Structure formats: C-alpha cells, structure tokens
C-alpha positions in Angstrom: 43.2 36.8 -59.2 41.7 33.4 -60.4 38.7 32.3 -58.5 38.1 28.1 -57.6 34.5 28.2 -58.9 34.3 24.3 -59.8 35.8 22.1 -56.5 36.3 18.7 -56.6 37.1 17.2 -53.2 38.8 14.5 -54.3 41.0 16.4 -56.5 44.3 16.6 -53.9 45.5 20.0 -56.0 41.9 21.6 -54.5 43.0 21.1 -50.8 44.9 23.8 -48.6 46.1 22.3 -45.9 45.9 18.8 -44.8 46.6 17.4 -41.3 46.3 14.3 -39.0 45.4 14.3 -35.9 47.6 12.5 -33.1 47.9 8.6 -32.9 46.2 7.4 -29.9 47.6 5.7 -27.2 47.5 2.0 -29.5 49.0 4.0 -31.7 45.8 4.7 -34.4 44.8 7.5 -36.3 41.6 8.5 -35.6 41.3 11.9 -38.3 43.1 13.1 -41.3 41.9 16.5 -42.4 41.9 19.1 -45.6 41.0 22.1 -45.5 39.1 22.9 -48.7 38.1 26.7 -48.2 39.1 29.4 -45.5 35.8 31.5 -43.7 35.4 34.8 -45.5 33.5 38.2 -44.0 31.9 39.6 -41.2 30.2 35.7 -40.1 33.2 33.5 -41.4 30.6 32.0 -44.0 32.0 29.2 -46.6 34.5 27.4 -44.1 34.9 23.9 -45.6 36.6 20.9 -44.4 36.8 17.4 -46.0 37.9 14.4 -43.0 38.6 10.8 -43.4 37.5 9.4 -39.7 39.0 5.8 -39.1 38.3 3.5 -36.1 40.4 3.2 -33.3 39.6 0.4 -30.9 41.3 2.4 -27.7 39.0 5.5 -28.2 36.4 5.7 -25.5 33.3 7.6 -25.7 33.5 11.2 -25.0 31.7 14.6 -25.4 33.0 17.9 -25.9 31.3 21.6 -26.6 32.2 24.8 -28.2 30.8 28.1 -26.7 31.2 29.8 -30.6 30.5 29.2 -34.0 28.4 26.4 -35.7 29.4 23.4 -37.4 27.2 21.3 -40.0 28.7 17.8 -41.3 28.0 15.9 -43.9 27.9 12.0 -43.2 29.2 10.7 -46.7 30.1 7.5 -46.6 31.4 5.2 -44.1 29.5 5.0 -40.2 29.5 6.1 -37.3 28.2 6.6 -33.4 27.2 10.3 -33.1 26.9 11.3 -29.0 24.9 14.4 -28.0 22.9 15.3 -24.9 23.0 12.2 -23.0 22.4 10.6 -26.2 23.7 8.1 -28.8 22.8 7.3 -32.4 24.6 5.2 -35.3 24.3 7.5 -38.5 25.2 7.2 -42.4 25.4 8.6 -45.2 23.0 10.8 -45.9 22.8 11.8 -42.4 24.1 15.1 -41.6 24.6 16.9 -38.0 24.2 20.7 -36.9 25.9 22.1 -33.9 25.4 25.0 -31.9 27.1 26.8 -28.8 27.0 24.7 -25.9 25.7 21.5 -27.2 27.7 18.7 -26.1 28.8 16.2 -29.1 31.1 13.8 -30.1 31.7 10.6 -32.2 33.2 7.0 -32.6 33.8 6.1 -36.2 32.4 2.3 -37.2 35.3 2.0 -40.8 36.2 4.4 -42.5 34.0 7.4 -42.7 33.8 10.7 -44.8 32.8 13.3 -42.8 32.3 17.2 -44.3 31.9 20.0 -42.5 30.5 23.6 -43.2 31.0 26.4 -40.4 29.6 29.4 -39.6 31.2 32.4 -36.3 33.7 29.4 -36.3 38.0 30.1 -35.2 38.9 26.7 -35.1 39.8 27.0 -38.8 42.4 30.3 -38.1 45.5 28.1 -37.3 45.3 25.9 -39.9 47.8 28.0 -42.1 50.2 28.0 -39.3 50.1 24.0 -38.2 50.5 23.3 -41.7 54.0 25.4 -41.4 54.7 23.8 -38.6 54.2 20.1 -39.5 56.1 20.4 -42.8 58.8 21.5 -40.5 58.2 19.6 -38.2 56.0 16.0 -38.4 55.6 15.5 -35.3 54.6 18.9 -34.0 50.9 17.7 -33.0 52.5 14.4 -30.7 54.8 16.9 -29.4 52.5 19.8 -29.0 49.6 17.1 -27.4 52.5 16.3 -25.1 53.4 19.8 -23.8 49.2 20.6 -23.2 49.7 23.1 -25.9 46.3 23.3 -27.2 46.8 23.9 -31.4 43.4 26.0 -32.2 40.6 24.5 -29.7 40.2 28.1 -27.7 36.8 26.7 -26.2 36.5 23.1 -26.0 35.4 21.3 -22.8 35.3 17.7 -22.8 32.9 16.0 -20.6 32.3 12.3 -19.7 29.4 10.2 -22.4 29.3 6.9 -20.5 26.0 7.3 -19.4 24.6 7.7 -22.7 21.1 6.5 -24.0 20.9 4.6 -27.0 18.0 6.3 -29.4 16.9 6.8 -33.0 18.8 9.5 -35.2 15.9 11.5 -35.4 15.8 11.7 -31.2 18.9 13.4 -31.5 17.9 17.3 -32.2 21.4 18.0 -33.8 20.9 14.9 -36.5 19.1 16.2 -39.8 18.7 14.1 -43.1 16.7 15.9 -45.7 14.2 13.3 -45.4 12.9 14.0 -42.5 13.3 18.4 -43.1 12.6 20.7 -41.2 10.0 22.4 -43.9 9.6 20.9 -47.4 8.0 22.8 -50.9 7.7 21.2 -54.1 8.2 23.4 -56.9 7.9 23.0 -60.9 11.0 21.3 -61.7 12.1 21.0 -58.1 11.9 20.4 -54.5 13.3 21.9 -51.4 14.1 20.3 -48.2 15.4 23.0 -45.7 17.8 20.8 -42.9 18.8 23.9 -40.9 16.8 26.8 -40.2 17.8 30.4 -39.6 16.8 30.2 -36.0 20.0 27.4 -35.2 22.6 29.9 -37.2 21.9 33.2 -35.2 19.7 34.0 -38.0 23.0 34.3 -40.1 21.9 31.5 -43.0 19.4 28.5 -44.1 20.7 25.2 -45.1 18.4 23.3 -48.1 19.2 20.5 -50.1 17.4 20.8 -53.5 16.1 17.8 -55.5 16.1 18.5 -59.3 14.6 16.7 -62.1 17.0 16.8 -65.2 16.3 19.7 -67.2 15.8 22.0 -64.1 17.2 25.4 -65.1 17.7 28.5 -62.9 18.7 31.8 -64.4 20.0 34.6 -61.7 19.5 38.4 -61.8 23.2 40.0 -64.3 24.6 41.4 -61.1 23.8 39.0 -57.8 24.9 40.8 -54.6 25.1 37.9 -53.1 28.1 34.9 -53.2 27.5 31.4 -52.9 27.9 27.7 -52.1 26.8 24.5 -53.6 27.2 20.9 -52.8 26.8 18.7 -55.5 25.8 14.8 -53.8 24.2 12.8 -56.7 23.7 13.4 -60.7 25.2 16.3 -62.8 24.6 19.7 -62.9 26.3 22.2 -65.1 26.9 26.3 -64.2 27.4 29.0 -66.2 29.6 31.8 -64.2 30.8 35.1 -66.7 29.8 32.7 -69.8 32.1 29.8 -69.0 30.9 26.2 -68.3 31.3 23.6 -65.6 29.9 20.9 -64.7 29.8 19.8 -61.4 29.1 15.9 -60.0 29.1 14.3 -56.9 31.8 15.2 -54.1 31.9 18.8 -55.9 31.5 22.3 -55.0 30.7 25.2 -56.7 31.8 28.8 -55.6 30.4 31.5 -57.0 31.8 34.6 -56.4 29.3 37.7 -55.8 28.3 40.0 -58.8 29.1 37.1 -61.3 26.5 36.4 -63.9 25.4 32.9 -63.2 22.9 30.2 -64.2 22.8 27.0 -63.6 20.9 23.4 -65.7 20.4 20.0 -64.1 21.8 17.7 -66.7 20.6 14.3 -64.7 18.1 14.4 -62.0 20.5 15.6 -59.8 20.8 16.8 -55.9 23.0 19.0 -54.5 22.8 21.7 -51.0 22.9 25.4 -50.9 25.7 26.1 -48.0 25.5 29.9 -48.3 22.1 29.9 -47.2 21.7 34.0 -47.4 18.4 33.9 -49.3 15.3 33.7 -46.4 14.1 30.4 -48.3 12.0 30.0 -46.0 10.0 32.7 -45.8 9.9 33.3 -48.8 8.5 29.7 -50.4 5.9 30.1 -47.2 5.2 33.1 -48.7 5.0 32.6 -52.4 3.6 28.9 -51.7 0.4 31.1 -50.2 -0.2 32.9 -54.1 -3.0 31.8 -56.0 -2.2 31.3 -59.3 -3.0 34.2 -61.2 -0.6 36.7 -58.2 2.0 33.1 -59.1 2.2 34.8 -62.8 2.2 37.8 -62.0 6.4 38.7 -62.6 6.9 42.1 -60.5 4.8 41.1 -57.5 6.8 37.5 -57.4 9.7 40.2 -57.9 8.8 42.6 -54.9 8.5 38.5 -52.9 12.4 38.0 -54.2 13.7 41.2 -53.7 12.0 41.2 -49.9 13.8 38.4 -49.2 17.5 38.5 -50.6 16.4 35.9 -53.6 18.6 36.5 -56.7 16.6 34.2 -59.4 15.2 35.7 -61.8 13.4 32.7 -63.5 13.5 28.9 -62.2 11.9 25.8 -63.8 12.2 23.3 -66.4 13.9 24.3 -69.8 
C-alpha cells in the first residue's frame, strides 16, 4: 500500500472527506471542511483538517467547550474574532490557537478564512466516514439531523453565552499563540526553533514547534527512526528524501513520514515549517544542549546520548 508522503492541501485529490455546515437561519454556510488525515495510535495523533470559514451576518457570539481532546488551529488566511474564557480578540494569518479540555472557545469570521487543525485524543473526527457516506445518499442530511436534534459528532459539546466578552489583545488570551511570541526559542546553526505548544499543555503527549530554516539547512535522521513524522510547511521550499525518493514541499503542504522510513531534509530556500508529530522532547533536549560548553557540544557521543534520552532521531543537522 502506498503511503501519502507529500500532501498538497490545495489539491482536492488529497481530501479524504468533504462536508459543509448546515445553513444558518439566514441561509449562510459557515464552514466548508475537508478531512486530510485520520487519527492514528493510542493518542489519536495526526488527525488533520483544512477548512474555509465564511462570514455569516446573522450569527451571534457564543462559546463552547469539549471535555476531552486537544485542538490546535492555524489561521492561514483571512481574519476572525476568537472568544475564550470571557475575552475576545481579532486573529489574522500567522496566529494559532491551542485549545485544551474545558477551555471555552468560539469564533466569528470577518471574511473567508483558512482554518487548519491538528488534533489529539479527539473523537469527533471518527464520524466523518459515516457522515460522508450519508450525505452522498442524502445531500440534506446535515439540515435534517440538526432539525431533529441528532448530534452528528459532538459527543461533549457544551454551549455558553459569549456576549459579555471583553475585547483584549491576542496575547492576553491564553489559548492564542504566535511564533513571534514563542513559549521558548533556541537559535541553532542554520535554524531557529520556536515552541508554540508545550508538552504540559497536551497531557504530556507532544509539543508543537516552528522551525525557521536558512537556505541550505540540512538534517539527516538515524537509519531507522522509530517515530513517524508530520511536518507542515508554511513558507519556502523544503526537499525531503524518504525511502530514497525526493519530495519538494512548499507552502500549504504536509509531509507525513512513516516510522522506520529512512529520511533526510534540506531547505532549498529560507523556509518555515511546523513539527506536528511532536514526539521528540525538543524543549528539554534544547534546554540541556544550550547549557553545554563548546567542547561538550563537539563530543558526538555525549550529544548522541542526550538525543537518545529525549527521543530525538536526528543524527546530524546544520548548514549543508
């Protein structure tokens, strides 16, 4: 079976399932959603969606909460009003939100907005195959289900009033992130790593980092890396070599690499990408590495032990 390694999010052939939200009372469609990747493993990682959200003049602000699962959304075009924990702020391209269980959140969209999500321990997406089949049979299924009070997939969806939210700057809302305001930042040779989601915010499962790479930055993994990878390129061009085959990833591309697959990567231009797999304990690794003096950093065995301690499968990295 062929693995999808390079995934162009703008190519309809890469959309597993498509759906639209039921129309509002005024007849507006708010969401066009595409499922790109289904979840995998114990913590249901790698689930990824790509949505276009629309402005609906008749929508009023409200928030909701989930009591399980973690959601991280990237705003990659347009703008929206984001409501959370009694606050509201305007978010634009480059912002992201990380939503933990019991955190109230809601959105109103000012214009067509690209809204991409990665999930963990989240069961809502499980219903998409059945819903897709149902809508093929009955295109009006969503409206009929809503009218009959049938929940399509939101098993723990609790709605709250958000009309009294206080307007603040984006950085004043805990769930809002931006790599310009990282939780941690480490400048290495050829790459700057910025943490936007910490492991303590995902029940210890993973971290999310942005890597800003200079042209020519190259990374080579161990021969048989035990972790799968998922990278999201937002700027520039990055060449990945997987199983000896080359893939050039550009803006709006995912790269999904299965475990054990031989792999390497080179930034063909200055580039930015997110590490969405997040299994490597990058924060502790880079914290400890930054404390080493020059002599210890040049000790390959000592650095190798540090990488092994924190689950890093990269054996060498730096300018080509």
